[in-house]
N, C-alpha and C positions, 0 to 999 in steps of 0.2 A: 487612189485610182478609183474612178467611178465604176459601179457595177450595176446590173440590171436591177438588184435589190434595191440600190440606192435611189434609183431613177423611178421605180414604180411603187417602192413601199411594200412590195409582196413580202409575206412571211409564209413559212412552212410549219404546219403542225403535224406532228408524228404521233400515230396511234398504234399501240402494240396489239398483239392478239392473246389468245389464251395460253396458259401454262407458263408465261413469261412475264417481265415487267418492262418499263420504258427504258432501262439501261442497256438493252440490246442495241438501241439506235445510236449509241455514243459515236461510233465511227461514221455513220451516215451525218450524224449532226455536225461533227467536226468538219466534213467535207463541204456541207451546205454553208456553214458559217465562215469557212475560208473563202467561199464564193460570194460573200456579203450579205447572205440571207438572215434575217431574224428567224429564230427556230424555237417552237414551243414543243415540248414533249408531254404528252398525256400519261397519267398514271392511273390505269383503269383498276378498279377493284375486281373487275370481272365476275361479280355477284349477280348483276341483273343488266340487261341492255340498257334499260332506262337510266340506271345509274352511270353507266359508262357514256351514254349520249350526253348526259348532264355534264359530267367531268369534261368531256371534249368541248362542248359549247363554252365551259368556262374558259378554257385555254384560248380558243378561237376569239372570245370577246376580249381578251387581254391583250390581243395584237393590236398595234395602231392602225394598221392598213388591211388590205384584202389578203386573203389566205388561199394557199394550196394545201389541201387536206389529204394526208397520206395515211392508208390503213394496211396493215399487214394481217393476213389470215382472219380470225374474228374481228379484227380491227375494221375489215371491210363492210362488215354488218353495221358497226358503229358509225363509220363515215357515211354510209348510205343514208342513215338517218340525221346525224348531226350536220352533214353537208348541206341541208336545206337553209342553214343560217345564211343571211343576205351577204356576209362578208366573205363567204367561200366562192371562189372563181373557178376552181376545178378540182377533180378527185383523182388520186393515184392509188391503184390497188396493187400491192405487192403480194403476189400469191395468195390472194385474199378472197373471201366470200363476197359476192356482190348481190344480195337478196333483191327480189321484187317485192311489190307491195304484198303483205301478208306471209311472206316467206321468212324463215328463220335459219340459222345455221342447222339446228336440228332437222328441219325439214329438207334441207339441201343435202344432208348427208345420209338421209333415209335410204335411199336406193343408189348405192354406188355403182359405177360402170362395172360391167363383168371383168374379172380379172384384176381389179384395182386393189392395191395393198390396203390392208386393214390396219388403221392406226392402233398401237397397242394401249388403249385406253383402258384403265383398271375400272372394276365395278365402283360405283359411287360410294362415297363416305360422308354422311351428314349432307348430302345434297351437293357435293363438290367432286370433281373429276380430276385425275392425274394420269400421267403416262407412266407405263412401266420403266422405271429408271434404267434398267438393264438393257432396254431396247429404244431408249430415247434418242441416242445419237444416230442410230440407223434409220429411224423413222423421221425425225425432226431436224437433225443437223448432220446430215450425211457427209457434207463437205466442210465442217467446221472443225478446227484443229481439236485433237483428242482432248486436251486438258480443258479447254473451254466448253466443249460439248458435255464433258463430265460435271463441270460446274453448273451449267444450265440445267442438266438433269436433276442435280441435287439441290437446286435452288427453285424449284417449280412453284408457281403460284396456283393454288387450287383453282379450277375453273367451275364456277357455279352452273348447275343445270338450268337454272332460271335464265342465265345469260344465254345459253345455247337456244333456249326456247323463245327468246323475245323476238317477236316479229316486227318487221320494218313497216311503217305505216305508208310512208310516201318516199320512195328512193330518189336521193338527189341526182343520181346518174340519168334520170330521165329528163332533166332539164338543164344539166351542167355538163361540160366537156369532161371527159375521163380518159385515163391511161391505165394500161394493165401490163404488169411484168410477169409473164408465164415462167414458171420454173420447172424445166422439163423432166428434172429427176426427183421430183417432189414425190414423197411417200405419204403425205398427210392429206392433201387435197390433189387428186389425180389431175395431171396436165390436161387431159381432155375435158375435164369439168371446168377447169379454170379458163381454157379456151371458149367454152359454151357460154359461160358467164360473161366474159369479156365481149363476145360477139353480142350477146343479147343487149349489153349496155351500149353498144356502139362505140366501145373503148378503142383508142389507139393503142396497138398491141405491140409488145417487144418479147422476145423469148430469150432465156439465157439458161445455160447448162448449170443448174445448181438445185440445192435442197430446198426444203421450206423454210430454212433458216437463211436465205439468200441475203437477207439485210445485215446479217452478222458476218457471214463468209465473203461477200461481194459487195461491199458498200460502195465501191466506186460505180457499178452497175446500177445500183438502186438510186444513188444520188445523181446520176446522170440522166436517168428518166425523169426524176423530179424537177431537175432543172429545164429539161426539155419542155415539161408541162408549164413550168413558170414562165419561159419565154413565150409560150404560145398564148398565154391569156394576160400577160403583163399589160397593165393599163396604168397610166399616170393618176397618182391619187390627187385629187382637186384640193 
């Protein structure tokens, strides 16, 4: 059976955020592959923004055709920079940061909205951050099944302060179409902050009742938005 992906050659590249790795995309990956899309999953070191942009560009370049680039959380900063690659046709932000030129994750979180939950980030160790394991589930993965949330808490990837401080030079969302999935129960990036960034980017917005880890807890909702983006920008490869 022919699929959109077969007809256009479009691939999807998935970029994870801080404290986690690319394995969290597994269920989204399976759904996209079932629909016929080639899918690349980036493994960021989350040591510096420059390194993660470079890692993402390598995965983009490995795809045979044009790309829909997807980022979760800090991954939104990564795709905002890496998305300038000419193969990228559109950007999908999943509860993600969408920095403008000169902005970083650090600058975007410097002044949280009044009453917003404060993520339980522990003091840095050797230049890296982690979330309080006992508070991880409530803050990051409130709708993820208990065993899996516990595993995520205990398999955290240290997030480099340099990565948070890395500033975007020229955000791809200024020149390319974007989509944004707002998570209304998010306790890491306040929903009002997500809406504000999405509006500034001119993104096509969809909202879902979910936690920051919506890509793990509700992969169908995430895959659905990615496919919507793919269908909107689908072009035949010459």
